[in-house]
N, C-alpha and C positions, 0 to 999 in steps of 0.2 A: 369392544371395537378393535380392529386389525390396524395397528399404528401405520402411519402413514408412509414410513420408511420401508416397512416390510410390503406393502401394497407396491411400491416401487420396485422393489427387489423381484417380487413374482411377476411382475409385469414385463420386466427386463427378460427372466428365465423363458417365460412363454414367447415372447416375440423373438427373442434371438436364438431360442434352439428349439427348432420342430422337428420332432422325432416320433418314431412309433411309440405310441402308448402301450405300456405293458400290463397295468391296470389301473384303471380310473377310479379315482376316490370315490365319485358321484354315486351314491346309493350302496356304498361298501359300511361294513361295520368296523369300527377300531376301537379297541381298549387302549387307554392310556393311563397309565399309573403315575401318580405325581402330579395330577393334573390340575391342583388348585392354585398353583402359582409358578414363577419362572420358566423354565423352559417347556414343561409340560402344558402350560397354560396356553402358551403361544402356538404348540403344535396343535393343541385342539381347536383354537381360533382358524388356524389355515384349514385344518381338514373339515371343520364345518364349513368354511367358504367355499371348500371344494365339493361340499354337497355329501360328506361322508356322515353316517350316523354314529354316534359316540357313547361310549362306556366310559365314565369319568370317574377315576378313583384316586381318594387322597383322605387322608387321616382328619385334615382340617374342615370341620362339617362347614363352618360359616362361609369361609373363602370358596369352597367347592359349591356351594349354593350360590353364590355371586356368580361364578363361571357359568353354571348351569343356565340359570336365569338369562344371563347375556346371551348365551349359544342358542337356547330353546327359540330365539326368534328367527333362528336360520337353518337349525335341523333339529333332528329329535335326539334328545340328551337324555342318558340313564345316570345319574349321578350315585356314587356308591362311596359314601364316608366310611370306609374301614380301612384297616391296616392290613396291605396286600401280605404282610409276612405271617399274619395270621388268619387270614379269611380268603385266602386264593379259591377254595372250593365254593364259597359263596360268591364270589366275584363272577366266577366261571359258570354256576348255575343261573345267576341271576341275567348274566349277558346273553346264554343260549336261550332262556325262556322268552326274554323280552324279544330279541332279534332272530332268533332260530340259528344263526350262524355268526362267527367272528372271522373276519378277514385279514385283520392286520393286529399286531399286539406290539405296543411301545411301551418296553420296559423302562420307564424314566426315573421312578421313585427310588430314592437311594438315602444313604445317611453317610455323614462323615465321621461318625461315632463321637467320642468325648470333644468338648471344645475347651481349652486349646487343644489340638491334637497331640497325643503324646507320643514319645519316641518307641520304638518297637521292644526296647529293653526294660520299659516302665509301662507297657500297655497291659491293662487288667484284662485278664483271659476271658471273663465273663462278657465284658464289653466287646473283645474281639469276636466272640461267637456270635454276638447279636449282630454285629456288623456284617459278618459273612451271610447271616441268615436274612438280613435284609436285601444285601447287595448282589448276592450270587445266588443262594439258594430258593428265594422267593421268586425271583424272576423265571427260574427254570421249572419251579412247581406249576407257575401259573401257566406256563407254554406246555407241559405235560398235559393239563386239564383241557387246554383248547385245541392242541394239536391235532388229534384224531380226527375231529371234523374238516380239518384243513386237509389232511392227507387224503381223506375220503373223497372231497371235491379236485383234489391235484392243484390246488392253488392256494396262496397266503403268504404273508410277509410279517416277518419277526425282527424287529429293530431292539436291540439292547444297546441303550446308553452308557457309555465307557467315561474314559478320562485318559490323558497322556500320563497320568499316575500310574495307569494300570501296564505301562511299557515301560517308563523311566523311573529311576530311582532317586527320589527326593526325599532327603531327611525329613522326618516329622510326618511325613505322608504313608508310612508304610501299613497301616493297618486298613486305610482307605485304599490305597493303590494296590495292596496285594487281593482284596475283595474284589476289584475290578478287573485285576489279572485272572482270577479264577472266573469271573463272568465272561472274560473274553475266551478262555480256553473252552468254557462250556459251549459257547457259541460256534467255534471252530468244530469240535467233536460233533455236535448235534447236526451242524450242516452236512458234515461228511457221512452221517447216519442217515441223512434226509437225502441223499444224492438221487436224483431222479424223481422225487416225490411230487415235484413242481412247488415246493415251498421254500421260499428264500430267507435267508438267515444273515441280518447285518448288523455289525458293530459299529456305533458312531461316536466318534469323539467330538463334542460340541465346541471345543476350546474353551478357553478362559471367559468368564462372563461375570458381569456385576449383578450377582443373584444374592439372595438373604443365605443360602447353604454355604457359597463361597466366602461371605462375610463372617460366617462361623467357624470357617475353617482358618481363616487368618483374622482374628479379632484385632481391630486397631489399625488395619492395614487399608489405606484409601484406594478402593476399587473403582472410583469413579472414570478412570480413563478407559476401563474395559467396555466392551460393548454389551449390550442387554440381551437377553436371550430371545428377542425378536430377531436378531440377525441370524442364527444359525437354523431358526426353526423352517426356513423353506426347504433346508436340505432333506427334511424328513417327507416332505411332499414329493420331492424329485426321487427318492429312493423307491417310493412305491410306483409311481407312475412312469418313470423313466428309466430305471435301471433293470436289467435283466439276469445279470449272474447272480447265482444261486449262493453265494458266500462272498462276503467282503468286509474288509475294515476300513472305514471312511473318516476323514477330518471333514468336518461341517463346510468350513471354509473354504476349502479345496472344491467341494461338489459345486458350490456357488460360484466360485470364481472361474472354473473350468466351463461353466456355462455361458457367463456375461462378462469375463473378465474383471476387471476392478473398476468399472464405470459406478458401480452402485456404491463403491465405498467411498468415492470421491465426490459424487453427485447424487444423495440419496433423495 
């Protein structure tokens, strides 16, 4: 079920900002990684509501099945309980075999690494390699596998989920931040290489959220004052349907507030 606050946000977005639609989600196929919980689950809910067909990827089989069961009442869903850093080829093959094409990739799956997060001087090198594989290399590999059919059709949207830790230097966040910085630069170079192809490449900073992943990053810290992942999720709808630039780095809160102001923050 889409949370009531999110429904209000989307309603305000639709009513307050009538623009030419670049790509309607209805009937499109979206691959969303990290889709069993948190932000990935909320994006999946909104895409389903908008009529997109979904390939949902996550390691947690039980949680993923719950999400798939919920959304199967709304749209066609292909749940794949696999590790994207190990099974990208199978994900791409399964998605294309089922739906024939993929229009949107949301690279949301990521890891913070060891918890609590170590300083760079103490970071185990093997853990750092794993972190870069999950947060930077795996997203690129999935893109590589699904990109040719996007380029052939001259349309597609790639959204890579990043963090302010990818651009700001926070003590203790060096491993995670460096891997997200790598993902951001991959996105910039990829967009330059795809110039004129019709494929859009976006980086999104969803902002601080009260999620399980954030709680693992900062164990023992009260995060209850932070918004849940349902608040930045509508930005991922707007980027597909209402944005036209071929490359951009966006903060989710700014995308939303630029459309409807701060009304939804004070009167959800």
